[in-house]
PDB file of all heavy atoms in Angstrom:
ATOM      1  N   MET A   1     151.084  62.773 149.195  1.00  0.00           N
ATOM      2  CA  MET A   1     150.408  61.779 150.016  1.00  0.00           C
ATOM      3  C   MET A   1     150.416  60.409 149.336  1.00  0.00           C
ATOM      4  O   MET A   1     150.494  59.408 150.066  1.00  0.00           O
ATOM      5  CB  MET A   1     149.013  62.276 150.289  1.00  0.00           C
ATOM      6  CG  MET A   1     148.984  63.459 151.199  1.00  0.00           C
ATOM      7  SD  MET A   1     147.328  64.130 151.778  1.00  0.00           S
ATOM      8  CE  MET A   1     146.137  63.366 150.769  1.00  0.00           C
ATOM      9  N   ILE A   2     150.309  60.327 148.010  1.00  0.00           N
ATOM     10  CA  ILE A   2     150.290  59.081 147.394  1.00  0.00           C
ATOM     11  C   ILE A   2     151.618  58.345 147.592  1.00  0.00           C
ATOM     12  O   ILE A   2     151.664  57.125 147.904  1.00  0.00           O
ATOM     13  CB  ILE A   2     149.992  59.192 145.873  1.00  0.00           C
ATOM     14  CG1 ILE A   2     148.533  59.665 145.640  1.00  0.00           C
ATOM     15  CG2 ILE A   2     150.202  57.877 145.113  1.00  0.00           C
ATOM     16  CD1 ILE A   2     148.166  60.042 144.258  1.00  0.00           C
ATOM     17  N   ALA A   3     152.733  59.037 147.426  1.00  0.00           N
ATOM     18  CA  ALA A   3     154.058  58.421 147.624  1.00  0.00           C
ATOM     19  C   ALA A   3     154.234  57.848 149.063  1.00  0.00           C
ATOM     20  O   ALA A   3     154.855  56.840 149.298  1.00  0.00           O
ATOM     21  CB  ALA A   3     155.142  59.423 147.316  1.00  0.00           C
ATOM     22  N   ASP A   4     153.564  58.530 150.037  1.00  0.00           N
ATOM     23  CA  ASP A   4     153.662  58.053 151.413  1.00  0.00           C
ATOM     24  C   ASP A   4     152.997  56.768 151.682  1.00  0.00           C
ATOM     25  O   ASP A   4     153.292  56.061 152.611  1.00  0.00           O
ATOM     26  CB  ASP A   4     153.090  59.134 152.364  1.00  0.00           C
ATOM     27  CG  ASP A   4     153.966  60.388 152.428  1.00  0.00           C
ATOM     28  OD1 ASP A   4     155.099  60.335 152.037  1.00  0.00           O
ATOM     29  OD2 ASP A   4     153.371  61.417 152.790  1.00  0.00           O
ATOM     30  N   THR A   5     152.076  56.328 150.766  1.00  0.00           N
ATOM     31  CA  THR A   5     151.374  55.029 150.915  1.00  0.00           C
ATOM     32  C   THR A   5     152.219  53.855 150.273  1.00  0.00           C
ATOM     33  O   THR A   5     151.837  52.757 150.434  1.00  0.00           O
ATOM     34  CB  THR A   5     150.045  55.072 150.177  1.00  0.00           C
ATOM     35  OG1 THR A   5     150.246  55.117 148.748  1.00  0.00           O
ATOM     36  CG2 THR A   5     149.145  56.232 150.653  1.00  0.00           C
ATOM     37  N   GLY A   6     153.312  54.234 149.636  1.00  0.00           N
ATOM     38  CA  GLY A   6     154.125  53.199 149.101  1.00  0.00           C
ATOM     39  C   GLY A   6     153.836  53.011 147.572  1.00  0.00           C
ATOM     40  O   GLY A   6     154.446  52.160 146.902  1.00  0.00           O
ATOM     41  N   ALA A   7     152.901  53.761 147.002  1.00  0.00           N
ATOM     42  CA  ALA A   7     152.592  53.684 145.602  1.00  0.00           C
ATOM     43  C   ALA A   7     153.748  54.270 144.777  1.00  0.00           C
ATOM     44  O   ALA A   7     154.399  55.225 145.212  1.00  0.00           O
ATOM     45  CB  ALA A   7     151.256  54.446 145.270  1.00  0.00           C
ATOM     46  N   GLY A   8     153.898  53.716 143.583  1.00  0.00           N
ATOM     47  CA  GLY A   8     154.857  54.265 142.693  1.00  0.00           C
ATOM     48  C   GLY A   8     154.326  55.419 141.862  1.00  0.00           C
ATOM     49  O   GLY A   8     153.138  55.355 141.451  1.00  0.00           O
ATOM     50  N   ILE A   9     155.070  56.418 141.613  1.00  0.00           N
ATOM     51  CA  ILE A   9     154.671  57.563 140.849  1.00  0.00           C
ATOM     52  C   ILE A   9     155.662  57.678 139.681  1.00  0.00           C
ATOM     53  O   ILE A   9     156.872  57.833 139.931  1.00  0.00           O
ATOM     54  CB  ILE A   9     154.655  58.864 141.660  1.00  0.00           C
ATOM     55  CG1 ILE A   9     153.701  58.688 142.824  1.00  0.00           C
ATOM     56  CG2 ILE A   9     154.274  60.050 140.760  1.00  0.00           C
ATOM     57  CD1 ILE A   9     153.627  59.903 143.787  1.00  0.00           C
ATOM     58  N   TYR A  10     155.120  57.658 138.509  1.00  0.00           N
ATOM     59  CA  TYR A  10     155.959  57.698 137.294  1.00  0.00           C
ATOM     60  C   TYR A  10     155.376  58.793 136.315  1.00  0.00           C
ATOM     61  O   TYR A  10     154.180  58.967 136.270  1.00  0.00           O
ATOM     62  CB  TYR A  10     155.980  56.372 136.548  1.00  0.00           C
ATOM     63  CG  TYR A  10     156.637  55.312 137.453  1.00  0.00           C
ATOM     64  CD1 TYR A  10     155.797  54.516 138.296  1.00  0.00           C
ATOM     65  CD2 TYR A  10     157.943  55.051 137.447  1.00  0.00           C
ATOM     66  CE1 TYR A  10     156.322  53.549 139.086  1.00  0.00           C
ATOM     67  CE2 TYR A  10     158.528  54.083 138.250  1.00  0.00           C
ATOM     68  CZ  TYR A  10     157.710  53.367 139.115  1.00  0.00           C
ATOM     69  OH  TYR A  10     158.260  52.371 139.907  1.00  0.00           O
ATOM     70  N   ALA A  11     156.248  59.385 135.585  1.00  0.00           N
ATOM     71  CA  ALA A  11     155.839  60.327 134.592  1.00  0.00           C
ATOM     72  C   ALA A  11     155.811  59.671 133.254  1.00  0.00           C
ATOM     73  O   ALA A  11     156.527  58.658 132.933  1.00  0.00           O
ATOM     74  CB  ALA A  11     156.853  61.510 134.507  1.00  0.00           C
ATOM     75  N   CYS A  12     154.868  60.135 132.378  1.00  0.00           N
ATOM     76  CA  CYS A  12     154.697  59.576 131.034  1.00  0.00           C
ATOM     77  C   CYS A  12     155.797  60.141 130.134  1.00  0.00           C
ATOM     78  O   CYS A  12     155.952  61.320 129.933  1.00  0.00           O
ATOM     79  CB  CYS A  12     153.299  59.973 130.540  1.00  0.00           C
ATOM     80  SG  CYS A  12     153.045  59.617 128.799  1.00  0.00           S
ATOM     81  N   LYS A  13     156.590  59.221 129.466  1.00  0.00           N
ATOM     82  CA  LYS A  13     157.623  59.706 128.608  1.00  0.00           C
ATOM     83  C   LYS A  13     157.123  60.562 127.447  1.00  0.00           C
ATOM     84  O   LYS A  13     157.754  61.552 127.124  1.00  0.00           O
ATOM     85  CB  LYS A  13     158.403  58.545 128.079  1.00  0.00           C
ATOM     86  CG  LYS A  13     159.567  58.920 127.166  1.00  0.00           C
ATOM     87  CD  LYS A  13     160.596  57.873 127.023  1.00  0.00           C
ATOM     88  CE  LYS A  13     161.701  58.236 126.068  1.00  0.00           C
ATOM     89  NZ  LYS A  13     162.125  59.634 126.021  1.00  0.00           N
ATOM     90  N   ALA A  14     156.025  60.176 126.832  1.00  0.00           N
ATOM     91  CA  ALA A  14     155.454  60.946 125.702  1.00  0.00           C
ATOM     92  C   ALA A  14     155.146  62.359 126.132  1.00  0.00           C
ATOM     93  O   ALA A  14     155.482  63.378 125.471  1.00  0.00           O
ATOM     94  CB  ALA A  14     154.235  60.254 125.144  1.00  0.00           C
ATOM     95  N   SER A  15     154.548  62.576 127.290  1.00  0.00           N
ATOM     96  CA  SER A  15     154.164  63.892 127.797  1.00  0.00           C
ATOM     97  C   SER A  15     155.447  64.681 128.155  1.00  0.00           C
ATOM     98  O   SER A  15     155.509  65.877 127.869  1.00  0.00           O
ATOM     99  CB  SER A  15     153.254  63.787 129.015  1.00  0.00           C
ATOM    100  OG  SER A  15     152.018  63.158 128.649  1.00  0.00           O
ATOM    101  N   VAL A  16     156.357  64.022 128.803  1.00  0.00           N
ATOM    102  CA  VAL A  16     157.616  64.683 129.210  1.00  0.00           C
ATOM    103  C   VAL A  16     158.360  65.205 127.946  1.00  0.00           C
ATOM    104  O   VAL A  16     158.822  66.321 127.906  1.00  0.00           O
ATOM    105  CB  VAL A  16     158.522  63.773 130.068  1.00  0.00           C
ATOM    106  CG1 VAL A  16     159.931  64.297 130.246  1.00  0.00           C
ATOM    107  CG2 VAL A  16     157.894  63.545 131.437  1.00  0.00           C
ATOM    108  N   ASP A  17     158.422  64.340 126.982  1.00  0.00           N
ATOM    109  CA  ASP A  17     159.073  64.753 125.715  1.00  0.00           C
ATOM    110  C   ASP A  17     158.320  65.862 124.998  1.00  0.00           C
ATOM    111  O   ASP A  17     158.950  66.774 124.516  1.00  0.00           O
ATOM    112  CB  ASP A  17     159.190  63.517 124.720  1.00  0.00           C
ATOM    113  CG  ASP A  17     160.189  62.475 125.232  1.00  0.00           C
ATOM    114  OD1 ASP A  17     160.949  62.814 126.189  1.00  0.00           O
ATOM    115  OD2 ASP A  17     160.164  61.372 124.626  1.00  0.00           O
ATOM    116  N   LEU A  18     157.013  65.762 124.987  1.00  0.00           N
ATOM    117  CA  LEU A  18     156.190  66.793 124.356  1.00  0.00           C
ATOM    118  C   LEU A  18     156.469  68.163 124.913  1.00  0.00           C
ATOM    119  O   LEU A  18     156.575  69.166 124.191  1.00  0.00           O
ATOM    120  CB  LEU A  18     154.690  66.433 124.370  1.00  0.00           C
ATOM    121  CG  LEU A  18     153.696  67.434 123.866  1.00  0.00           C
ATOM    122  CD1 LEU A  18     153.816  67.526 122.336  1.00  0.00           C
ATOM    123  CD2 LEU A  18     152.302  67.099 124.277  1.00  0.00           C
ATOM    124  N   PHE A  19     156.525  68.231 126.247  1.00  0.00           N
ATOM    125  CA  PHE A  19     156.715  69.501 126.903  1.00  0.00           C
ATOM    126  C   PHE A  19     158.204  69.827 127.173  1.00  0.00           C
ATOM    127  O   PHE A  19     158.532  70.783 127.919  1.00  0.00           O
ATOM    128  CB  PHE A  19     155.935  69.537 128.211  1.00  0.00           C
ATOM    129  CG  PHE A  19     154.432  69.542 127.963  1.00  0.00           C
ATOM    130  CD1 PHE A  19     153.669  68.424 128.230  1.00  0.00           C
ATOM    131  CD2 PHE A  19     153.788  70.687 127.490  1.00  0.00           C
ATOM    132  CE1 PHE A  19     152.325  68.372 127.944  1.00  0.00           C
ATOM    133  CE2 PHE A  19     152.421  70.650 127.183  1.00  0.00           C
ATOM    134  CZ  PHE A  19     151.676  69.520 127.430  1.00  0.00           C
ATOM    135  N   GLU A  20     159.108  69.054 126.609  1.00  0.00           N
ATOM    136  CA  GLU A  20     160.562  69.240 126.815  1.00  0.00           C
ATOM    137  C   GLU A  20     160.933  69.344 128.234  1.00  0.00           C
ATOM    138  O   GLU A  20     161.697  70.293 128.630  1.00  0.00           O
ATOM    139  CB  GLU A  20     161.004  70.434 125.938  1.00  0.00           C
ATOM    140  CG  GLU A  20     160.700  70.267 124.444  1.00  0.00           C
ATOM    141  CD  GLU A  20     161.091  71.497 123.607  1.00  0.00           C
ATOM    142  OE1 GLU A  20     161.449  72.536 124.187  1.00  0.00           O
ATOM    143  OE2 GLU A  20     161.047  71.385 122.391  1.00  0.00           O
ATOM    144  N   LEU A  21     160.497  68.382 129.085  1.00  0.00           N
ATOM    145  CA  LEU A  21     160.824  68.388 130.464  1.00  0.00           C
ATOM    146  C   LEU A  21     161.829  67.283 130.740  1.00  0.00           C
ATOM    147  O   LEU A  21     162.041  66.366 129.934  1.00  0.00           O
ATOM    148  CB  LEU A  21     159.580  68.101 131.302  1.00  0.00           C
ATOM    149  CG  LEU A  21     158.445  69.173 131.143  1.00  0.00           C
ATOM    150  CD1 LEU A  21     157.179  68.668 131.897  1.00  0.00           C
ATOM    151  CD2 LEU A  21     158.904  70.486 131.648  1.00  0.00           C
ATOM    152  N   GLY A  22     162.418  67.300 131.901  1.00  0.00           N
ATOM    153  CA  GLY A  22     163.286  66.259 132.395  1.00  0.00           C
ATOM    154  C   GLY A  22     162.940  65.936 133.823  1.00  0.00           C
ATOM    155  O   GLY A  22     162.080  66.538 134.421  1.00  0.00           O
ATOM    156  N   LYS A  23     163.636  64.912 134.313  1.00  0.00           N
ATOM    157  CA  LYS A  23     163.396  64.459 135.710  1.00  0.00           C
ATOM    158  C   LYS A  23     163.578  65.576 136.718  1.00  0.00           C
ATOM    159  O   LYS A  23     162.805  65.682 137.666  1.00  0.00           O
ATOM    160  CB  LYS A  23     164.309  63.327 136.077  1.00  0.00           C
ATOM    161  CG  LYS A  23     164.067  62.725 137.468  1.00  0.00           C
ATOM    162  CD  LYS A  23     163.540  61.323 137.412  1.00  0.00           C
ATOM    163  CE  LYS A  23     163.586  60.599 138.681  1.00  0.00           C
ATOM    164  NZ  LYS A  23     162.915  61.112 139.827  1.00  0.00           N
ATOM    165  N   ASP A  24     164.489  66.489 136.454  1.00  0.00           N
ATOM    166  CA  ASP A  24     164.704  67.588 137.394  1.00  0.00           C
ATOM    167  C   ASP A  24     163.588  68.594 137.392  1.00  0.00           C
ATOM    168  O   ASP A  24     163.419  69.408 138.333  1.00  0.00           O
ATOM    169  CB  ASP A  24     165.996  68.347 137.018  1.00  0.00           C
ATOM    170  CG  ASP A  24     167.244  67.535 137.220  1.00  0.00           C
ATOM    171  OD1 ASP A  24     167.216  66.556 138.053  1.00  0.00           O
ATOM    172  OD2 ASP A  24     168.272  67.808 136.606  1.00  0.00           O
ATOM    173  N   ASP A  25     162.657  68.547 136.424  1.00  0.00           N
ATOM    174  CA  ASP A  25     161.539  69.451 136.368  1.00  0.00           C
ATOM    175  C   ASP A  25     160.288  68.906 137.168  1.00  0.00           C
ATOM    176  O   ASP A  25     159.289  69.602 137.302  1.00  0.00           O
ATOM    177  CB  ASP A  25     161.089  69.720 134.967  1.00  0.00           C
ATOM    178  CG  ASP A  25     162.148  70.340 134.109  1.00  0.00           C
ATOM    179  OD1 ASP A  25     162.673  71.435 134.550  1.00  0.00           O
ATOM    180  OD2 ASP A  25     162.487  69.839 133.023  1.00  0.00           O
ATOM    181  N   LEU A  26     160.384  67.686 137.607  1.00  0.00           N
ATOM    182  CA  LEU A  26     159.296  67.018 138.273  1.00  0.00           C
ATOM    183  C   LEU A  26     159.508  67.001 139.763  1.00  0.00           C
ATOM    184  O   LEU A  26     160.617  67.156 140.251  1.00  0.00           O
ATOM    185  CB  LEU A  26     159.155  65.563 137.746  1.00  0.00           C
ATOM    186  CG  LEU A  26     159.048  65.444 136.215  1.00  0.00           C
ATOM    187  CD1 LEU A  26     159.101  64.040 135.766  1.00  0.00           C
ATOM    188  CD2 LEU A  26     157.802  66.164 135.701  1.00  0.00           C
ATOM    189  N   VAL A  27     158.441  66.765 140.501  1.00  0.00           N
ATOM    190  CA  VAL A  27     158.574  66.625 141.963  1.00  0.00           C
ATOM    191  C   VAL A  27     159.447  65.437 142.334  1.00  0.00           C
ATOM    192  O   VAL A  27     159.549  64.463 141.579  1.00  0.00           O
ATOM    193  CB  VAL A  27     157.171  66.543 142.672  1.00  0.00           C
ATOM    194  CG1 VAL A  27     156.378  67.804 142.482  1.00  0.00           C
ATOM    195  CG2 VAL A  27     156.424  65.309 142.201  1.00  0.00           C
ATOM    196  N   GLU A  28     160.091  65.517 143.501  1.00  0.00           N
ATOM    197  CA  GLU A  28     161.073  64.460 143.860  1.00  0.00           C
ATOM    198  C   GLU A  28     160.437  63.120 144.053  1.00  0.00           C
ATOM    199  O   GLU A  28     161.138  62.096 143.971  1.00  0.00           O
ATOM    200  CB  GLU A  28     161.807  64.870 145.142  1.00  0.00           C
ATOM    201  CG  GLU A  28     160.918  64.976 146.381  1.00  0.00           C
ATOM    202  CD  GLU A  28     161.624  65.472 147.566  1.00  0.00           C
ATOM    203  OE1 GLU A  28     162.371  66.462 147.486  1.00  0.00           O
ATOM    204  OE2 GLU A  28     161.477  64.850 148.685  1.00  0.00           O
ATOM    205  N   GLN A  29     159.117  63.028 144.223  1.00  0.00           N
ATOM    206  CA  GLN A  29     158.475  61.709 144.410  1.00  0.00           C
ATOM    207  C   GLN A  29     158.356  60.896 143.128  1.00  0.00           C
ATOM    208  O   GLN A  29     158.050  59.704 143.165  1.00  0.00           O
ATOM    209  CB  GLN A  29     157.059  61.918 145.035  1.00  0.00           C
ATOM    210  CG  GLN A  29     157.130  62.395 146.475  1.00  0.00           C
ATOM    211  CD  GLN A  29     157.246  63.932 146.589  1.00  0.00           C
ATOM    212  OE1 GLN A  29     157.395  64.642 145.624  1.00  0.00           O
ATOM    213  NE2 GLN A  29     157.238  64.441 147.846  1.00  0.00           N
ATOM    214  N   VAL A  30     158.522  61.532 141.966  1.00  0.00           N
ATOM    215  CA  VAL A  30     158.429  60.825 140.739  1.00  0.00           C
ATOM    216  C   VAL A  30     159.677  59.883 140.653  1.00  0.00           C
ATOM    217  O   VAL A  30     160.770  60.313 140.691  1.00  0.00           O
ATOM    218  CB  VAL A  30     158.366  61.745 139.523  1.00  0.00           C
ATOM    219  CG1 VAL A  30     158.457  60.988 138.208  1.00  0.00           C
ATOM    220  CG2 VAL A  30     157.150  62.618 139.611  1.00  0.00           C
ATOM    221  N   GLN A  31     159.379  58.567 140.485  1.00  0.00           N
ATOM    222  CA  GLN A  31     160.444  57.589 140.500  1.00  0.00           C
ATOM    223  C   GLN A  31     161.138  57.364 139.187  1.00  0.00           C
ATOM    224  O   GLN A  31     162.242  56.875 139.084  1.00  0.00           O
ATOM    225  CB  GLN A  31     159.897  56.245 141.022  1.00  0.00           C
ATOM    226  CG  GLN A  31     159.368  56.315 142.418  1.00  0.00           C
ATOM    227  CD  GLN A  31     158.679  55.037 142.891  1.00  0.00           C
ATOM    228  OE1 GLN A  31     158.427  54.176 142.123  1.00  0.00           O
ATOM    229  NE2 GLN A  31     158.398  54.960 144.157  1.00  0.00           N
ATOM    230  N   GLY A  32     160.501  57.838 138.101  1.00  0.00           N
ATOM    231  CA  GLY A  32     161.108  57.635 136.813  1.00  0.00           C
ATOM    232  C   GLY A  32     160.168  58.131 135.736  1.00  0.00           C
ATOM    233  O   GLY A  32     158.976  58.472 135.976  1.00  0.00           O
ATOM    234  N   ILE A  33     160.773  58.195 134.514  1.00  0.00           N
ATOM    235  CA  ILE A  33     160.007  58.574 133.341  1.00  0.00           C
ATOM    236  C   ILE A  33     159.910  57.351 132.504  1.00  0.00           C
ATOM    237  O   ILE A  33     160.940  56.804 132.066  1.00  0.00           O
ATOM    238  CB  ILE A  33     160.657  59.769 132.576  1.00  0.00           C
ATOM    239  CG1 ILE A  33     160.766  60.986 133.473  1.00  0.00           C
ATOM    240  CG2 ILE A  33     159.934  60.086 131.254  1.00  0.00           C
ATOM    241  CD1 ILE A  33     161.712  62.067 132.958  1.00  0.00           C
ATOM    242  N   ILE A  34     158.679  56.815 132.290  1.00  0.00           N
ATOM    243  CA  ILE A  34     158.562  55.544 131.557  1.00  0.00           C
ATOM    244  C   ILE A  34     157.549  55.641 130.410  1.00  0.00           C
ATOM    245  O   ILE A  34     156.711  56.505 130.331  1.00  0.00           O
ATOM    246  CB  ILE A  34     158.119  54.436 132.626  1.00  0.00           C
ATOM    247  CG1 ILE A  34     156.739  54.841 133.259  1.00  0.00           C
ATOM    248  CG2 ILE A  34     159.129  54.273 133.673  1.00  0.00           C
ATOM    249  CD1 ILE A  34     156.232  53.685 134.139  1.00  0.00           C
ATOM    250  N   THR A  35     157.711  54.598 129.534  1.00  0.00           N
ATOM    251  CA  THR A  35     156.814  54.471 128.361  1.00  0.00           C
ATOM    252  C   THR A  35     155.549  53.748 128.817  1.00  0.00           C
ATOM    253  O   THR A  35     155.518  53.129 129.936  1.00  0.00           O
ATOM    254  CB  THR A  35     157.509  53.690 127.260  1.00  0.00           C
ATOM    255  OG1 THR A  35     157.757  52.379 127.698  1.00  0.00           O
ATOM    256  CG2 THR A  35     158.803  54.338 126.805  1.00  0.00           C
ATOM    257  N   VAL A  36     154.594  53.669 127.970  1.00  0.00           N
ATOM    258  CA  VAL A  36     153.366  52.952 128.211  1.00  0.00           C
ATOM    259  C   VAL A  36     153.635  51.434 128.434  1.00  0.00           C
ATOM    260  O   VAL A  36     153.117  50.836 129.381  1.00  0.00           O
ATOM    261  CB  VAL A  36     152.327  53.060 127.033  1.00  0.00           C
ATOM    262  CG1 VAL A  36     151.176  52.182 127.255  1.00  0.00           C
ATOM    263  CG2 VAL A  36     151.880  54.537 126.919  1.00  0.00           C
ATOM    264  N   GLY A  37     154.516  50.879 127.682  1.00  0.00           N
ATOM    265  CA  GLY A  37     154.875  49.477 127.790  1.00  0.00           C
ATOM    266  C   GLY A  37     155.559  49.254 129.136  1.00  0.00           C
ATOM    267  O   GLY A  37     155.236  48.209 129.799  1.00  0.00           O
ATOM    268  N   GLU A  38     156.432  50.080 129.591  1.00  0.00           N
ATOM    269  CA  GLU A  38     157.084  50.001 130.845  1.00  0.00           C
ATOM    270  C   GLU A  38     156.046  50.104 132.054  1.00  0.00           C
ATOM    271  O   GLU A  38     156.095  49.405 133.022  1.00  0.00           O
ATOM    272  CB  GLU A  38     158.185  50.991 131.030  1.00  0.00           C
ATOM    273  CG  GLU A  38     159.373  50.734 130.148  1.00  0.00           C
ATOM    274  CD  GLU A  38     160.343  51.932 130.104  1.00  0.00           C
ATOM    275  OE1 GLU A  38     159.935  53.079 130.137  1.00  0.00           O
ATOM    276  OE2 GLU A  38     161.554  51.609 130.085  1.00  0.00           O
ATOM    277  N   PHE A  39     155.071  50.979 131.769  1.00  0.00           N
ATOM    278  CA  PHE A  39     154.023  51.174 132.779  1.00  0.00           C
ATOM    279  C   PHE A  39     153.254  49.898 133.025  1.00  0.00           C
ATOM    280  O   PHE A  39     153.040  49.486 134.137  1.00  0.00           O
ATOM    281  CB  PHE A  39     153.036  52.297 132.378  1.00  0.00           C
ATOM    282  CG  PHE A  39     151.828  52.379 133.202  1.00  0.00           C
ATOM    283  CD1 PHE A  39     151.897  53.021 134.442  1.00  0.00           C
ATOM    284  CD2 PHE A  39     150.601  51.843 132.802  1.00  0.00           C
ATOM    285  CE1 PHE A  39     150.777  53.094 135.292  1.00  0.00           C
ATOM    286  CE2 PHE A  39     149.529  51.871 133.645  1.00  0.00           C
ATOM    287  CZ  PHE A  39     149.582  52.553 134.825  1.00  0.00           C
ATOM    288  N   TYR A  40     152.916  49.197 131.931  1.00  0.00           N
ATOM    289  CA  TYR A  40     152.200  47.970 132.081  1.00  0.00           C
ATOM    290  C   TYR A  40     153.003  46.867 132.710  1.00  0.00           C
ATOM    291  O   TYR A  40     152.453  46.075 133.451  1.00  0.00           O
ATOM    292  CB  TYR A  40     151.641  47.478 130.711  1.00  0.00           C
ATOM    293  CG  TYR A  40     150.398  48.276 130.285  1.00  0.00           C
ATOM    294  CD1 TYR A  40     150.430  49.062 129.130  1.00  0.00           C
ATOM    295  CD2 TYR A  40     149.247  48.242 131.075  1.00  0.00           C
ATOM    296  CE1 TYR A  40     149.279  49.739 128.769  1.00  0.00           C
ATOM    297  CE2 TYR A  40     148.118  48.977 130.719  1.00  0.00           C
ATOM    298  CZ  TYR A  40     148.141  49.715 129.564  1.00  0.00           C
ATOM    299  OH  TYR A  40     147.027  50.452 129.211  1.00  0.00           O
ATOM    300  N   GLU A  41     154.311  46.867 132.473  1.00  0.00           N
ATOM    301  CA  GLU A  41     155.212  45.885 133.172  1.00  0.00           C
ATOM    302  C   GLU A  41     155.169  46.162 134.698  1.00  0.00           C
ATOM    303  O   GLU A  41     155.176  45.213 135.449  1.00  0.00           O
ATOM    304  CB  GLU A  41     156.651  46.041 132.641  1.00  0.00           C
ATOM    305  CG  GLU A  41     156.771  45.488 131.235  1.00  0.00           C
ATOM    306  CD  GLU A  41     158.222  45.737 130.639  1.00  0.00           C
ATOM    307  OE1 GLU A  41     159.114  46.144 131.426  1.00  0.00           O
ATOM    308  OE2 GLU A  41     158.349  45.557 129.391  1.00  0.00           O
ATOM    309  N   HIS A  42     155.260  47.438 135.092  1.00  0.00           N
ATOM    310  CA  HIS A  42     155.272  47.758 136.560  1.00  0.00           C
ATOM    311  C   HIS A  42     153.888  47.462 137.127  1.00  0.00           C
ATOM    312  O   HIS A  42     153.812  47.156 138.325  1.00  0.00           O
ATOM    313  CB  HIS A  42     155.516  49.266 136.727  1.00  0.00           C
ATOM    314  CG  HIS A  42     156.934  49.707 136.518  1.00  0.00           C
ATOM    315  ND1 HIS A  42     157.895  49.412 137.440  1.00  0.00           N
ATOM    316  CD2 HIS A  42     157.557  50.427 135.565  1.00  0.00           C
ATOM    317  CE1 HIS A  42     159.053  49.886 137.020  1.00  0.00           C
ATOM    318  NE2 HIS A  42     158.804  50.540 135.826  1.00  0.00           N
ATOM    319  N   ALA A  43     152.790  47.552 136.401  1.00  0.00           N
ATOM    320  CA  ALA A  43     151.472  47.454 136.888  1.00  0.00           C
ATOM    321  C   ALA A  43     150.942  46.041 137.018  1.00  0.00           C
ATOM    322  O   ALA A  43     149.873  45.829 137.567  1.00  0.00           O
ATOM    323  CB  ALA A  43     150.512  48.321 136.106  1.00  0.00           C
ATOM    324  N   VAL A  44     151.632  45.092 136.494  1.00  0.00           N
ATOM    325  CA  VAL A  44     151.108  43.705 136.531  1.00  0.00           C
ATOM    326  C   VAL A  44     150.774  43.282 137.917  1.00  0.00           C
ATOM    327  O   VAL A  44     151.596  43.382 138.825  1.00  0.00           O
ATOM    328  CB  VAL A  44     152.281  42.726 135.911  1.00  0.00           C
ATOM    329  CG1 VAL A  44     151.830  41.293 136.160  1.00  0.00           C
ATOM    330  CG2 VAL A  44     152.404  43.006 134.431  1.00  0.00           C
ATOM    331  N   GLY A  45     149.552  42.869 138.094  1.00  0.00           N
ATOM    332  CA  GLY A  45     149.054  42.386 139.385  1.00  0.00           C
ATOM    333  C   GLY A  45     148.709  43.463 140.407  1.00  0.00           C
ATOM    334  O   GLY A  45     148.283  43.184 141.506  1.00  0.00           O
ATOM    335  N   GLY A  46     148.909  44.739 140.071  1.00  0.00           N
ATOM    336  CA  GLY A  46     148.622  45.781 140.996  1.00  0.00           C
ATOM    337  C   GLY A  46     147.371  46.581 140.571  1.00  0.00           C
ATOM    338  O   GLY A  46     146.797  46.365 139.529  1.00  0.00           O
ATOM    339  N   GLN A  47     146.970  47.483 141.395  1.00  0.00           N
ATOM    340  CA  GLN A  47     145.870  48.343 141.168  1.00  0.00           C
ATOM    341  C   GLN A  47     146.334  49.583 140.392  1.00  0.00           C
ATOM    342  O   GLN A  47     147.339  50.237 140.901  1.00  0.00           O
ATOM    343  CB  GLN A  47     145.126  48.776 142.438  1.00  0.00           C
ATOM    344  CG  GLN A  47     143.918  49.719 142.218  1.00  0.00           C
ATOM    345  CD  GLN A  47     143.286  50.096 143.476  1.00  0.00           C
ATOM    346  OE1 GLN A  47     143.825  49.923 144.582  1.00  0.00           O
ATOM    347  NE2 GLN A  47     142.159  50.801 143.362  1.00  0.00           N
ATOM    348  N   ILE A  48     145.815  49.949 139.298  1.00  0.00           N
ATOM    349  CA  ILE A  48     146.174  51.066 138.516  1.00  0.00           C
ATOM    350  C   ILE A  48     145.207  52.227 138.806  1.00  0.00           C
ATOM    351  O   ILE A  48     144.049  52.057 138.708  1.00  0.00           O
ATOM    352  CB  ILE A  48     146.143  50.736 137.005  1.00  0.00           C
ATOM    353  CG1 ILE A  48     147.098  49.621 136.690  1.00  0.00           C
ATOM    354  CG2 ILE A  48     146.503  51.975 136.179  1.00  0.00           C
ATOM    355  CD1 ILE A  48     146.996  49.093 135.300  1.00  0.00           C
ATOM    356  N   VAL A  49     145.800  53.354 139.174  1.00  0.00           N
ATOM    357  CA  VAL A  49     144.983  54.544 139.469  1.00  0.00           C
ATOM    358  C   VAL A  49     145.489  55.673 138.614  1.00  0.00           C
ATOM    359  O   VAL A  49     146.635  56.014 138.701  1.00  0.00           O
ATOM    360  CB  VAL A  49     145.098  54.992 141.021  1.00  0.00           C
ATOM    361  CG1 VAL A  49     144.287  56.241 141.202  1.00  0.00           C
ATOM    362  CG2 VAL A  49     144.688  53.846 141.836  1.00  0.00           C
ATOM    363  N   TYR A  50     144.639  56.193 137.714  1.00  0.00           N
ATOM    364  CA  TYR A  50     144.999  57.326 136.857  1.00  0.00           C
ATOM    365  C   TYR A  50     144.476  58.593 137.426  1.00  0.00           C
ATOM    366  O   TYR A  50     143.362  58.640 137.896  1.00  0.00           O
ATOM    367  CB  TYR A  50     144.351  57.109 135.472  1.00  0.00           C
ATOM    368  CG  TYR A  50     144.797  55.905 134.681  1.00  0.00           C
ATOM    369  CD1 TYR A  50     144.107  54.678 134.798  1.00  0.00           C
ATOM    370  CD2 TYR A  50     145.931  55.978 133.921  1.00  0.00           C
ATOM    371  CE1 TYR A  50     144.490  53.632 134.093  1.00  0.00           C
ATOM    372  CE2 TYR A  50     146.340  54.860 133.233  1.00  0.00           C
ATOM    373  CZ  TYR A  50     145.631  53.679 133.269  1.00  0.00           C
ATOM    374  OH  TYR A  50     146.019  52.588 132.585  1.00  0.00           O
ATOM    375  N   THR A  51     145.322  59.605 137.392  1.00  0.00           N
ATOM    376  CA  THR A  51     144.876  60.901 137.849  1.00  0.00           C
ATOM    377  C   THR A  51     145.220  61.995 136.829  1.00  0.00           C
ATOM    378  O   THR A  51     146.039  61.769 135.964  1.00  0.00           O
ATOM    379  CB  THR A  51     145.488  61.258 139.184  1.00  0.00           C
ATOM    380  OG1 THR A  51     146.921  61.268 139.055  1.00  0.00           O
ATOM    381  CG2 THR A  51     145.087  60.336 140.291  1.00  0.00           C
TER     382      THR A  51
END
């Protein structure tokens, strides 16, 4: 439902690495696997919602 609103969904690189996962292990709505720094670049000026 979140993806349907136009919000971006990204996976945390540290968590993905920790659990030895890849993009193919995630739901199709995940747009990418990014670092914390990349997250802040994407989030500039937007509302950040953590779940």
